[in-house]
ROSE-4610 file (N, C-alpha, C; in Angstrom, 1 decimal, always signed):
// ROSE-4610
residu = [M/M/M/A/A/A/K/K/K/T/T/T/K/K/K/Q/Q/Q/Q/Q/Q/K/K/K/S/S/S/L/L/L/T/T/T/R/R/R/W/W/W/T/T/T/K/K/K/Q/Q/Q/K/K/K/W/W/W/R/R/R/T/T/T/A/A/A/S/S/S/G/G/G/K/K/K/K/K/K/S/S/S/S/S/S/E/E/E/T/T/T/G/G/G/E/E/E/V/V/V/Y/Y/Y/A/A/A/P/P/P/S/S/S/K/K/K/T/T/T/I/I/I/S/S/S/K/K/K/L/L/L/K/K/K/S/S/S/T/T/T/K/K/K/S/S/S/G/G/G/K/K/K/K/K/K/K/K/K/L/L/L/A/A/A/A/A/A/A/A/A/N/N/N/A/A/A/K/K/K/K/K/K/R/R/R/K/K/K/A/A/A/T/T/T/K/K/K/A/A/A/G/G/G/K/K/K/Q/Q/Q/H/H/H/A/A/A/N/N/N/H/H/H/G/G/G/L/L/L/H/H/H/K/K/K/G/G/G/K/K/K/K/K/K/R/R/R]
num = [1/1/1/2/2/2/3/3/3/4/4/4/5/5/5/6/6/6/7/7/7/8/8/8/9/9/9/10/10/10/11/11/11/12/12/12/13/13/13/14/14/14/15/15/15/16/16/16/17/17/17/18/18/18/19/19/19/20/20/20/21/21/21/22/22/22/23/23/23/24/24/24/25/25/25/26/26/26/27/27/27/28/28/28/29/29/29/30/30/30/31/31/31/32/32/32/33/33/33/34/34/34/35/35/35/36/36/36/37/37/37/38/38/38/39/39/39/40/40/40/41/41/41/42/42/42/43/43/43/44/44/44/45/45/45/46/46/46/47/47/47/48/48/48/49/49/49/50/50/50/51/51/51/52/52/52/53/53/53/54/54/54/55/55/55/56/56/56/57/57/57/58/58/58/59/59/59/60/60/60/61/61/61/62/62/62/63/63/63/64/64/64/65/65/65/66/66/66/67/67/67/68/68/68/69/69/69/70/70/70/71/71/71/72/72/72/73/73/73/74/74/74/75/75/75/76/76/76/77/77/77/78/78/78/79/79/79/80/80/80]
x = [+0.6/-0.2/+1.1/+0.5/+1.4/+1.3/+2.0/+1.8/+0.9/+0.5/-1.0/+0.0/-0.1/+0.4/+1.1/+0.1/+0.8/+2.2/+2.0/+3.2/+3.9/+4.1/+5.6/+6.1/+4.9/+5.5/+6.5/+5.7/+6.0/+7.6/+7.8/+9.3/+9.9/+9.7/+10.5/+10.9/+10.3/+10.4/+11.7/+11.3/+12.1/+13.5/+13.9/+15.5/+16.1/+15.1/+15.8/+16.7/+18.3/+18.9/+18.1/+17.4/+17.2/+18.4/+18.6/+19.7/+19.1/+20.3/+20.0/+20.6/+20.7/+21.8/+23.3/+23.2/+24.5/+25.2/+24.4/+25.1/+24.7/+24.2/+24.6/+22.5/+22.5/+21.4/+20.5/+19.0/+18.2/+17.9/+18.0/+17.6/+18.8/+20.1/+21.2/+20.7/+20.6/+20.7/+19.2/+18.1/+17.2/+16.8/+17.6/+17.5/+16.2/+15.4/+15.1/+15.6/+14.8/+14.9/+14.7/+15.5/+15.1/+15.9/+15.5/+16.1/+17.6/+18.8/+20.1/+19.7/+19.4/+18.9/+18.5/+17.4/+16.9/+18.0/+18.8/+19.3/+20.7/+21.0/+22.3/+21.7/+20.6/+20.1/+19.3/+19.0/+18.9/+20.3/+21.5/+22.2/+23.0/+22.9/+23.5/+23.6/+22.0/+21.5/+21.5/+21.2/+21.0/+19.7/+18.6/+17.2/+16.8/+17.6/+17.5/+18.2/+19.3/+20.0/+18.7/+18.2/+17.0/+16.0/+15.6/+14.3/+14.9/+15.8/+16.5/+16.8/+17.4/+17.2/+15.8/+15.0/+13.2/+12.7/+13.0/+12.5/+13.0/+14.7/+15.0/+14.6/+14.1/+13.7/+12.3/+11.9/+10.1/+10.2/+11.4/+11.4/+11.7/+12.6/+13.4/+12.3/+11.5/+10.2/+9.4/+8.5/+7.9/+8.5/+9.7/+10.2/+10.3/+10.1/+10.6/+9.4/+8.2/+6.9/+6.3/+6.6/+6.8/+6.2/+6.1/+5.3/+6.8/+6.2/+6.9/+6.6/+5.8/+6.1/+5.9/+6.4/+6.7/+6.5/+5.2/+4.9/+6.2/+7.2/+8.4/+8.3/+7.7/+7.6/+8.3/+9.1/+10.1/+9.4/+8.7/+7.7/+6.7/+6.3/+5.2/+5.1/+3.7/+4.1/+4.6/+5.0/+5.7/+4.4/+4.1/+3.7/+3.4/+2.2/+2.5/+1.5]
y = [-0.9/-0.2/+1.0/+2.5/+3.0/+4.1/+5.2/+5.9/+7.5/+8.1/+8.8/+10.1/+11.3/+12.9/+13.0/+12.5/+12.4/+12.1/+11.1/+9.5/+10.0/+10.7/+11.2/+12.1/+13.4/+14.3/+13.7/+13.3/+13.0/+12.2/+11.1/+10.7/+12.0/+12.9/+13.9/+14.7/+14.6/+15.5/+15.3/+13.4/+13.0/+12.7/+12.8/+12.5/+14.2/+14.8/+16.2/+16.6/+16.9/+17.0/+18.1/+18.0/+18.7/+19.0/+20.6/+20.8/+22.7/+23.0/+24.6/+25.2/+26.4/+27.1/+27.4/+26.8/+27.0/+25.5/+24.1/+23.0/+22.2/+22.7/+22.0/+22.3/+21.2/+20.4/+22.6/+22.4/+23.4/+23.4/+22.2/+22.5/+23.5/+23.3/+23.9/+25.5/+26.0/+27.0/+27.8/+27.1/+27.9/+28.0/+27.6/+27.8/+26.8/+27.6/+26.3/+25.6/+24.9/+23.5/+23.7/+23.6/+23.9/+23.2/+22.7/+22.0/+22.7/+22.1/+22.9/+23.6/+23.4/+24.3/+25.4/+25.4/+26.8/+27.4/+27.0/+28.0/+28.0/+27.4/+28.3/+29.3/+29.1/+30.5/+31.5/+31.2/+32.5/+32.9/+32.5/+32.6/+33.8/+33.3/+34.2/+35.3/+36.0/+37.2/+38.3/+39.0/+40.2/+39.9/+39.8/+39.8/+38.4/+37.4/+35.9/+36.0/+36.8/+36.5/+37.3/+38.2/+38.7/+38.0/+36.9/+36.2/+35.1/+35.0/+33.3/+34.5/+34.9/+36.0/+36.2/+36.6/+37.1/+35.4/+34.9/+32.6/+32.3/+32.3/+31.8/+32.7/+34.0/+34.7/+34.2/+34.1/+33.6/+32.1/+31.3/+29.9/+29.9/+31.4/+31.2/+31.5/+32.8/+33.4/+31.9/+31.1/+30.2/+28.9/+28.5/+28.0/+28.1/+29.6/+30.1/+30.1/+29.9/+29.8/+28.9/+27.6/+26.1/+25.8/+26.3/+25.6/+24.8/+23.6/+22.8/+23.0/+23.7/+23.9/+25.9/+26.5/+27.9/+27.9/+29.3/+29.9/+30.8/+30.3/+31.4/+32.1/+31.3/+31.7/+31.3/+30.7/+30.2/+29.3/+28.4/+27.7/+28.2/+29.6/+29.9/+30.0/+29.7/+29.6/+28.3/+27.1/+26.6/+25.2/+24.9/+23.9/+22.4/+22.0/+20.6/+19.6]
z = [+0.5/+0.2/+0.0/-0.8/-0.9/+0.2/+1.0/+1.9/+1.5/+2.2/+2.3/+2.7/+2.2/+2.0/+3.1/+4.7/+5.9/+6.0/+5.2/+5.8/+5.0/+3.9/+3.0/+4.1/+4.1/+4.8/+5.9/+6.9/+8.2/+8.0/+7.1/+6.7/+6.1/+5.3/+5.2/+6.1/+6.7/+8.4/+9.1/+9.5/+10.2/+9.6/+8.0/+7.8/+7.7/+8.2/+8.5/+9.5/+9.0/+10.6/+11.5/+12.7/+13.1/+14.4/+14.9/+16.0/+16.1/+17.0/+17.5/+16.8/+17.2/+16.3/+16.6/+18.3/+18.4/+18.7/+18.1/+18.6/+19.5/+20.6/+22.3/+22.1/+23.7/+23.5/+23.8/+23.4/+24.1/+25.3/+25.8/+27.7/+28.2/+27.4/+28.2/+27.6/+26.5/+25.9/+25.8/+25.5/+25.7/+24.6/+23.2/+21.6/+21.1/+19.8/+19.3/+18.5/+18.2/+17.1/+15.7/+14.8/+13.5/+12.5/+11.3/+10.5/+10.3/+10.1/+9.8/+8.5/+7.2/+6.4/+6.9/+7.7/+8.1/+8.8/+9.8/+10.7/+9.9/+8.6/+8.3/+7.1/+6.8/+5.9/+6.7/+8.3/+9.2/+9.7/+9.6/+10.4/+9.2/+7.9/+6.5/+6.6/+6.9/+6.6/+8.4/+8.3/+9.0/+9.8/+8.6/+8.9/+9.6/+9.3/+9.6/+11.1/+11.4/+12.4/+13.6/+13.3/+13.9/+14.7/+13.4/+13.2/+14.6/+14.4/+15.5/+16.4/+16.6/+18.4/+19.1/+17.8/+18.6/+19.0/+18.1/+18.2/+19.3/+19.7/+20.9/+22.0/+22.2/+23.2/+23.7/+22.8/+23.1/+23.6/+23.1/+23.4/+25.2/+25.3/+26.8/+27.4/+27.1/+27.8/+27.9/+26.9/+27.2/+28.5/+27.7/+29.0/+30.5/+31.2/+31.7/+32.3/+31.6/+32.0/+32.2/+32.2/+32.7/+31.3/+29.9/+28.8/+28.5/+27.6/+27.0/+25.5/+24.7/+23.2/+23.2/+22.1/+22.1/+20.6/+21.0/+19.0/+19.1/+18.7/+18.1/+17.0/+15.6/+14.6/+13.4/+14.0/+12.8/+11.4/+12.0/+11.0/+10.3/+10.7/+10.3/+8.7/+8.1/+6.5/+6.1/+6.6/+6.0/+5.4/+4.5/+4.6/+5.3/+6.2/+6.7/+6.7]
């Protein structure tokens, strides 16, 4: 049986290399996890660095408030 659209999407998602911008654990740094390609693109531009810094600040604030997930906006507009 062929995979559904959602199953194909999940397969692609799991094959991506996810990391933080520093390469350290998010629990140590409070940074967001994102695919390596996304982090590389963000770190290469001034506006990207601002987006990444803002996302990390939102993540740290949510973590400090005891939340497991943060709406940091890095994945906004992505097809899911």
